[in-house]
N, C-alpha and C positions, 0 to 999 in steps of 0.2 A: 504494500500500500504506500502510495506517495501522494502527499498533498501538493497540488499544482496551483499556481496563481490563476485566478479566473478573471477574464476581461469583464468589464461592466457593459453589458449590451442587452437590449430588449429582445433580440432574436435568439431564441434558445438553441437553434441549430448552429448559429455562428459560435456560441459559447462552447458547445460540444465539439465542434470541428477544431477550434483553437486548442482546446485541451487535448484532443487526440493527437494533433500535430506535435504539440510540445512533448507529450508522453512518448511518442514515437522517436523523437529526437533524443530524449534522455535514455531510452531503452535501446537505441540503435536498431529498431525494428517495429513491426506493427503492434498496436496496443488497443485494448478496449478501455473506454472511460465511462463513467456514470455521472449524470448531472440531473438534478431534480428541479422541476418547475411546477407551480400550482397556479391555475388560471380559473377565475370565476367570471363568467360572462356578465352576471348581474353587477359586478364591480368594475366593469370596463376592462376585463382581462387582468386585473390586479390580483395578487401581487406579482404574478408572472415569475420571472427568474430571480426576483429579489426577495425570496423567502429565506 
């Protein structure tokens, strides 16, 4: 398990892609990463990736 810095971005796919690329660089190979986002339509999509 490695804690990776996370970009501050509204697009959850961009966050996951950035984390995967950074992890792959650190591991010198392909990696799987996990990122969590929570979206409530009634709250305008908030909190989104900012949970």
